[in-house]
C-alpha positions in Angstrom: 30.9 138.5 16.4 31.8 136.0 19.1 28.1 135.6 19.9 27.3 134.5 16.4 30.1 132.0 16.5 28.8 130.5 19.8 25.4 130.3 18.3 26.6 128.4 15.2 28.7 126.0 17.4 25.7 125.3 19.5 23.6 124.6 16.5 26.1 122.1 15.2 26.2 120.1 18.4 24.7 116.6 18.0 21.4 116.1 19.7 21.1 113.7 22.5 18.3 111.2 22.7 15.1 112.4 24.2 14.1 108.9 25.4 14.2 108.3 29.1 14.5 105.0 30.9 11.3 103.7 32.2 12.1 104.3 35.8 13.6 107.8 35.3 10.4 109.9 34.6 7.7 111.0 37.0 3.9 111.0 36.5 1.7 114.0 37.3 2.4 116.5 40.0 3.2 114.2 42.8 6.9 114.4 42.2 7.3 110.7 43.1 9.5 108.9 40.5 8.5 105.6 39.1 10.3 102.6 40.5 11.4 100.3 37.7 10.2 97.3 39.5 6.8 98.5 40.8 5.4 101.5 39.0 2.9 103.7 40.9 0.3 102.6 43.4 -3.3 103.7 43.2 -2.8 106.0 46.1 -0.1 107.8 44.1 -2.6 108.1 41.2 -5.2 109.8 43.3 -2.8 112.3 44.7 -1.7 113.5 41.2 -5.2 114.9 40.4 -5.1 118.4 39.4 -7.9 120.9 39.5 -7.0 122.2 36.1 -9.2 120.9 33.3 -7.2 121.8 30.1 -9.4 120.1 27.5 -12.8 121.2 28.6 -13.8 123.0 25.4 -12.7 120.1 23.3 -14.5 117.6 25.4 -17.6 119.7 25.3 -17.4 119.8 21.5 -16.9 116.1 21.3 -19.9 115.6 23.7 -22.0 117.6 21.4 -20.8 115.8 18.4 -21.8 112.5 20.0 -25.4 113.7 20.7 -25.3 115.9 23.8 -26.8 119.4 24.0 -24.9 122.2 22.1 -23.4 123.5 25.3 -22.8 120.7 27.8 -22.5 121.4 31.5 -18.9 122.1 32.4 -19.0 119.7 35.4 -19.8 116.9 32.9 -16.8 117.7 30.8 -14.6 117.9 33.8 -15.8 114.5 34.9 -15.1 113.0 31.5 -11.6 114.6 31.5 -10.9 113.1 35.0 -12.0 109.7 33.9 -9.9 109.7 30.7 -6.9 111.1 32.6 -7.2 108.2 35.2 -7.5 105.6 32.5 -4.4 107.0 30.7 -2.4 107.0 34.0 -3.4 103.3 34.6 -2.4 102.4 31.1 1.0 104.0 31.5 1.5 102.1 34.8 0.5 98.9 33.2 2.8 99.5 30.3 5.6 100.1 32.7 4.9 96.7 34.2 4.9 95.0 30.8 8.1 96.7 29.9 9.7 95.4 33.1 8.4 91.9 32.4 10.0 91.7 29.0 13.2 93.1 30.4 13.1 96.3 28.4 14.6 99.6 29.4 12.2 101.9 27.5 8.5 101.7 26.8 7.6 100.7 23.2 4.4 101.2 21.3 4.4 97.4 21.1 3.9 97.3 24.9 0.8 99.6 24.7 -0.6 97.5 21.8 0.0 94.3 23.8 -2.0 95.8 26.7 -4.8 96.9 24.5 -5.0 93.5 22.7 -5.0 91.6 26.0 -7.4 93.8 27.9 -9.7 91.8 30.1 
């Protein structure tokens, strides 16, 4: 009976915010935290590359939908995944810089939209 009481008490606890400050999370497998002032360098980005290609079937399906052969070569899908992963990492690093410039503590969707609109 005490176990059910403990469970009900745990269920009533207020949830804490899942947002993390910009400088407190890490990116990729490198284990190097972001610095609030500088973000990650390009050498840090290349060291976070993993050999796992998690989205290969989905990318192959999208490649076929956009006019490729019915079963694209796995190496092509892996290359597309690596390129997209790198672009997303760079976008996150740039978003961190924009967040720091505006003096914010957390990344907002407005920071990402700002980057996408002012892409040169």
